[in-house]
N, C-alpha and C positions, 0 to 999 in steps of 0.2 A: 503493499500501500503506499510505503514511501515512494518507491520508484515511480509512484501514477501521480503523486502529489505535485504541484508545482513549488519550486522554490527556486531562488535567486539565479543559482548556477545550472540549474535544469528546467528553466521554464519553458525554454523552447521546445524541449522532448514533451513536457508534458502538453503543450498546445496541440503537437501533434498528435498526442493519445488523445485529446478532447476531438480533435476532429476526425480522428479513425472512428472514436465511438459515434459520433453525430452521423458519420457517412454510414454506418452498418444501420443505425437506427431508421436514417429516411428511407434507405434501400431496402430494409427487410418491410418496413410499413407501406411504401410506394408499392413492392411486389405484391403483398396481400390484397391491399387494395385495388389496384388495377384487375388481378386475376377473379377476386371477387365479382367485380362488376362485371368482367367477360363471362363469367358463369353463368349470372342472371341472365345477363343479355345472352348468350349462347341457349340456354334454357328456353327463353320465351320464342327464340327463333325456331328451336326444332319444336317446340309444341304447337307454333303455327303451321310447321311443314307437315306434321303428324295431322293435326286436325285437317288437312287437306287429301293426305293420301293414306291415313289410317296407319296404326301401329304393324299391321300384315295386312298385305296384299295378295288375294289368290287369282291367278292368270291361266290363260289356256295356253298350250304350246303348241298345239295341233292347229285349233279351230279360230275362227274370228269369233271370240266371243264366249261366252259360257251360258249353258242352257238356267233359265231359271224357274224351271217347271219341276226339277227334281228338288229333293230334300237336305241339299247340299248346307244350304243356310240353318236348317234346323239342326243338323250333326255338328257342326262348327260351333254353333253358337249354344251347345250342351257342355261344352268342354270348361274346365277349370281354368278360370284367369279370362274368359272372352265376355264382352259387355254385351256387343251388339256385333252384328252380321249385315253389311251394306251392300246392295247391288247398286253399281255405278256403271253408266256410259259416257265415256271419255272419248271426245274425237275433236280434230280441229276442223274450224271452219273460217268461213269469211263473213263478219258482219259488216251491213253497208245500210246507211242512213241519209236519203237525199244526196247521194254522189260520193259522201264520204264512206272511205272501207277501212277497215283494219281487221289482222288476223286474231281470231281469237281461240280458245280452248272451251269447249261446251262441255260440261257435267250434266249427265241426266241423272236425277235423284227424285226420291219421292219425297213429298211433302215434310212428314214426320221424319225421316231421316235426315232432312237439312238443318233439324234442330242440333244433332250431333255434330254439327261443324261450328263450334262457337266463334271462329274467325269469321262467318258469315253471319250468322244466327243473331250474335250479340251486337253485330254491328251496323244494323239496318240504320240506312240513313234518311231514304227517301220510300215512300211507299209502304206497301206492307204484304207479306206472305200470306194472308188469310186466305185469298183465291188463286193462289199458286197451283194446284193441283186443277181446280176446276176451270179456270180460266185459261190455262194453258198458256201461262205467261212466263215471260222471262225476266230472270233477276240478275243485275249487272254490277259490275264493279263502280264504284263513284267516277273514278280515272276514265271510264268507257262514257258514262253520261255524259262527261264533260267534252271529251274530245270526237263525239260522232255527230250532235247529240243524240243520247237516248234517255229521257225522263220517264218516269212513269206516265203510263196513258198514250206514249209515243210507240211506234212499229218499227222495229229491227229487222231486217231482211238477213236471214243465214243462208248461205252457199257454202253446200258442201260438195266433195268430188265423190262422195260413194253414193251416187245416184243408180238409178237402172240402166242396165246394159242393153244395148242395142246390137244389133247385126255390125255396125260400125266403129262404135267405141260407147265409152261410160258416159253417161247424161248428167252433167252435174245436177243435184237436187237443191231448189231455193225454196223458202217459205218464208212467211214474214210471221213474227211473232210480237204480240203486244206487252211492253215492261211494265212489270207491277211493282218493281221496287229495285232499291239499288242497296250497297253494303260497302265500307271501307275497312279495309286492315290497317291502315296507317302503318303500313311496314314497306321498306324499301324493296326487300325481295319479293313482295307476294302483290305488290302492286301491277300485277298482269291480268290481262284482261282473262279471268274465270268467269262466264257466264254460266247461269243453271237454269236447265229445263226441267218440267217435269217427266219423271220416269218415262211414263207411256208414250209422251210426245215425240222425246227424243229416241224411243224404240222405232217409231214410225218413219222419223225423219231419218235415221241413218240404217235404214232398213234392216234392223237385228231381229224382228219380229219378237221372240219370246226369249231371247238373250240379253246378257249383260256384258258388257266391257272385261268387267273385274268384279271382285266381291272385295268391299275393305273390311278389315277384321278391326274393331275398337278394343282393348284390352282394358281391364280395371287397373294393371299396373304394368306401366311401361319396363321397368326392372325386371319383368318375367319373361321378356320379349323371347328369348332363345328358347326358354323351356316350352311356351305354348307354342311357339312356331313349331317344335319338332312333334307335340301333340296335333297340330293340325294336318300337318305333312302326312301322319298315319291313317287319317281318315280322307285324305282326298283319293280320289278315283285317278285312274290312268291318264296322263295328258293335260292335268293341272299342277303347278306348281305355286309356292308360296315363298314371298319376298318379306323381310323386316323392312321397318323404316330406315336403318342405315343403308340397306342397298336401293331403297327408293330413291332415298335423296342421298347418293352415296357422295356428288359432288359436294354437295352443300355439307354434310358430316365432315370429308375428309378436309375440306377449306378451314373450317372452324377448327378442327385438331391442329393443323399446321398453325394456324393463327396463333393459338393458343400456347403452341411449344416456342415458337418463335419468340412471341411477347415473354413468355417466362427467361428465356435465355438473354434476350434484350435487357431486360430489367435486373438480371441477376449479376450483369458486368458491373451496376452500381455497387452492390455490395463488394465485389470483386476487387472494384478501384478503392473502396474503403479499407478493403484488407490490407491492400499494397502498403497503406499508410502505417499500417502496424508493423510492417516488416521494417519498413526507413526507419520508424520510431525505436524499434527495439534496437537494431543495429546503431542508432545512433546512442542509445544507452546502452550498450555492452560497451561501447569505445568509451564512453565518458566515464564507465565504471571500471574500466580494465584494472587500474591501481587497486581497487577494493577487492576485485576478484580475485587478484594476484596475492593479496595479502591473506583472505580466507585460505585460498587452496595453499598457501604456506603453512596456515594454524592447521592444515589437517581437513578442510573440506573437500569432498571428493566431486568428481566430475559431475555425478548424477546430482548432488545436492544444488551445484550453480545453474544446471540446467534446470532442475525444478523450478527454481527462483524464477527465471526469465519466462518459461512456461506457463506459471501461474500469472505473471503479471500480462504478458500479451494475451492470454486467453479471457483473463477478466475483461478486459477492453472487449472482445468478442462477445462474451456472455451478457453484460450489461447493455451493449449497443444492442443486441439479439431481442432481449427480453424488453428493451424499452421501444424499440420498433415494432414488435408484436403487440403490444400494447396501445400503442399509438395506432396502427393499421387495424386494430379490431374496433379502437373507438370511432374512427373515422368510416369505417365500414357499417357498423350498426346505426350511426348517424348520419348518412350519405345523404337522406331526403333533406333532412334540416340544412345540412350545409348546401346543398343545391338551392333550397329555398332563400338564402342567405344571400349566395351568389347570384341568384335572377334580381335582386335588387338593387344590384350595381349596372346604373347606365349603361346602354350600349351593347349589351351581352345577348345575343340571340338564342336563348336557350328553349323557347317556347313554338318551335315549328312544328306545326301537326303533321306535316308529311314524314318528320322524323322523329315520331315519339317515343319509338322504340330505343333511341337512343337521347332524347332530351328527357325522357322522364327515367332518371337514373335509380337503381335499385341493385342491391347486392345480394350474393349467395357463398356464404362463407362455407368454405369445403373445411373438415377438421384434416383431413388426409393431405390435402395442397400445402393447409399453413403448417403442419406440422413436418412437411418436406422441406418448407421454405425456412424452418427454423433449424432444422437440422443440417441443411446445407450450409446456413450463416456459421452455425457453430464447427461444422469441420472446415471450412476457409479458414475461420479465424485460427484454429489449432493448427492446421497446416502452415499458415503464415509464420507461427511463434518457431517452428521446428529449427528453421536455419540459424536465426540468432541465438536461439538457445543453445545450439550445438556449438556454436562459434565461442559463447561465452564459456561454454563447461570445457573447451578445448583450448584455452588461453593459455600461454605458456608463462607461468609465474616470473621465470628469469627475465624474458623478453620484457615482459612489463614493467618489471622494478629496475632494469638496467641503468636507466639515468634518472633514477629517484636519488 
């Protein structure tokens, strides 16, 4: 403790120790806060994706679509962990209004099943879903309403290449549907044109008769996806396959994992830079205490005793800095909403963009496993940083140190 306290002769060394401690604390706190915010953001983004695609997805490998006349939905729905099984029709089409056209992805669902998509059902902006099935209506995203435009009560013409086949070619199928409502997900990734049609109308429009493009399976717990996926695969007939949400959203899942890992590595460099200050501070301390070390060695102190002194001195900086950073990062993460509200009061900061709600509405998700990894990493770096200076102090030759004294 004397070596870490500031004295007139060693004040500069103590300043380096203080900067090392503060640097480690800030690095650990920053890493905890950023990773916690990213965890929350990733969970929201993945939940948004899963609400569209389902936890599991049953598709046909041989034919166009899956027959809805069998008992497949009932068999899968009785499995443990399965909440609901939804037949869906998915196809691309061209949406046109008064000469304005854009490509859309059409989803055919039943009115009751649309309630299982909270990103759509809970974010209605205009119109209503009350007459979705009976009126043969079209439910569109809000950005499509503005770009075409397609507001409740107006008609949108859908053009699909999957029309009737003649002796010459396939004739595109086209039909006008009345818009009954619109929704907004407020997310960048999902502000793309997913338009929803009643299931029966979608079957007729895409000439699927009594078939569905796929079955979307919603689970009670997405953590048991692998176990439930195996159970679903066992009851599927030949020609059908099941994919989980990681496969369905493979690109998104991979990007999020790479982003998180790279952010962890980049922010860990902050801790590493602070740890280098421990090395320089201890080397200077060993140089300054050379005479004291030589006297202690001459009086019978072993190399291990000297090494242990400097290991403890250097490790103390890392331990105190790490746990100070842990407390600071945890406090900030828990109170991130309050901190954001205070920052919003600063004039000139645009933190309320509705189009970026996922990013502007900060929240955190503190994972014990990741916080523990950050703490262990910081302690490991701090301990490794003390090895060379301590080894150098322990192997200092007393004769050489006292030669000119």
